[in-house]
Structures are given as C-alpha cells and as structure tokens.
N, C-alpha and C positions, 0 to 999 in steps of 0.2 A: 378523320386522320388525326386531328389535334386531340381528340378524345382518347384514342389508342395510346398516343404518345404520353398524354397525361396519366393514364392508367399504368403504363410501364414505368414511368418515373416515380409514381406513388409506391408501386410494388418494390422497386429497387430501394427506395427510402426506407420502407418497412423492413425489407430483408437486412439492410445495412444497420438499422437500429436494433435488430434482434439481439445482437451480441451484447448490448448494454442493458437489457431488460433484467428485471429482478426475478430471480427464480427460487423456487421453494426447495431445491435440492442442492447437493454439494457440487461446487464447481472447482475444487482442488483435488489433485491426484491422490493425495494421502487419505481423503475421506470418501472417495467415490465408491469404494467397495464395502464400506463399513456398514453394519447393521445397526441403525440408529433406532433409539426407542420411538414408539409412535407418538408420544407426547412432547418430543423435542421439536422445537421451532428452528428451521434452517432458512436463513435468507442469504442468497448469493447475488453479487452484482459484479459484472465485468464491464469496464469502460475502456474501449480501444483508444489508442493515443490520438487518432485523428479527431474523434469526437471530443476528447478531453481538451485538446489544444484549441479546438474551435470555441469552446466555452470559456476557457481561462486566458485566451489571447490578450483580452483587455486588461486583465489582472496582471499579467506578465509585464505589459507596458508600464502600468503604474508602479509595480515592483522594481522595474529597472531604475527608477529615480530613487526610491526609498532604500531598497535592498538588492543591489544588482547581483550579489552572489546567489541569493536564493532564486532570483529569476533565472539565472543561468542553470541552477540545478533543476528547476521545474521543467525547463526546455528539454532536458535529458531523459525525462520519464517517457517510456513508450506506451505502456498500458497499466491498468490497475485492476486487480481482482480482490474482492472483499467477501469473506464468508463469516457469517455470525451464527452461532449455534447457542440456543438458549433453552434452559430447562432440561427436561427429561428425567424421569424417575430413577432410571437405572444410570449407574455410573459407566460411562463410555470412556475408554482409554484413548480418547481423541488426541490429547497432547502427546501421549506416547507414540502414536502413529505418525504425528507431525515430526517428532524428534527423529524416528527412524528414516522418514522420508528425506530429512535434512542430511543425514549421514549417507544415505545411498546416492544422493545426488550432489555430493562434494560441496555442501554448504559449509561455511565457517562461521562459528559464533562471533559476532562483533561485540555483543554486550548482552548481559542477562541481568534483570533487575527483579528483586522480590520486595514488594511493598504492600503491607497490610493484608497478607495472604494472596495477593495478586502476583502472577509471574509473567514477566514480560521478556520475550526473547527476540533479539534483533540479529538476523543471520544474512550473510552475503555469499554469493557465488561469483568468483571473479574469473576472468579470462585475460591472461597477460596482466596489464595494468589497468583494466577496466572492470567496474562492477556491472555485471550483466543482470542479476537478480538480487532483490532484497526481500526477505521474508520476515514478517512480523508475526509473532504468536503471543497472544494475550489470553491468559486464563485466570478466572476468578470464581472460585466455588464451582457452580455447575455451568457457567457461562464461558464461551470461547469466542475469541475473535481472531481471524487470520487475514493478513494482508499480503498480497504478492505484487510487488513492483517490478516491472521489467524496465531496465534503464540501460544507458550507455554512459555511465558517469566515470570520468577518470579519477583515479585514487588521488592525484595531485589536486584536482578540483575539489574533492571531498575535504582534504586537509585544509585547503584554502577556506572552505566554508566553515569548518570547525574553528580555525584561527580567527576568522572574522567575527563569529559570535562570542568567542572567548574575550576578544578585545572589546567588543560592544558591551559585554556584561560587565567587565572590569572598569570601563569608563563610566557606566551608569552607576556602578557601585561606588566609585570615587566621588562622583557628583553628589550622590545622596548623603555620603559622609560629610562632605563640605557644607551642605545646607543644614545638617543637624548641628554643626558646631556653631 
C-alpha cells in the first residue's frame, strides 16, 4: 500500500513540475502559429507562482530587511514565462507579431528603449488600478527574448517602488560626490 501511495505522490510531483520544464517550442500566444526557420533555436520556460515562491521565499525574507519595497513587489508576481529565440537564417517578423499581440490584447507601452541596436519594450495590461500583466520584449539583431509576468501589483505600489529607487540612487550619488571632494 505504501508503495502505491509513493508512486502516486511521485506521479503527482512530476505532473506538477511539468509546467516549469524547459521546452523547445514557443510558449507565448503570438509565436505559437508562426513558421519558424529550421535552424532557429527556441527555448521556453514557464515557472508557476507556487514553485517560484517556494524557491525564493528565503530570498524574500532577506530582502525584507535590505529592500522591503522590492520584497513586496516580488510577492505580487504570480507566474513567469520566458521565451528566447536565437538564430535562424531567415528573418522572422517575430517582433512585429509581438507588437500586434500587444495591441489586440489591450497592453499599454510603459517604456521603450533603443540602445546599441537593441530594442527593449516594457508593456503592461491593467485592470482598474492593478497591473495584471507585464510583457517585456527584447530584440537584438537575430535574437529575441520575451518575458511575460503575471502579477497583481497596485499602481500605487509601483510608484512607491520607483520613488524608493530614485531616492536611493540620489542618496548614493550624493555620498559619492562628498567622498570625491
């Protein structure tokens, strides 16, 4: 009887871990139907919130002392999806599909950065006063990285996080200027 219970527990554990396995195909809606070149490498990872919180619980406790605002923001993340596409001899309009997906699903661009040919786009989908999704799109030449964060972050908490880091940065900058004098 114990053997059967053990086998069932192991099977349930493997089934539960299946969602965070690394896959060789697309795991995001905008890329699922695309015809990718054969030599393109696609790596997809999905980490559910329960598993993520189990692994970073100790880190959050340490962060509460050093950086309580960041610890609070990490608690609000529900799950993470990551997809990296590298190489491919043919140019795939993957970033264009990403942009169209964002438009169709009511995402708002929070910030867009162009640096040394790399394009970084940070987009959010809000519901009332809460950020429900954050989509990051990073493209550089033939390589693409997309991150989908499901969260329940309040806009006031986000403003608090930004203000905290601005104040921290300004105080560090002031201290370094005093030391140089």
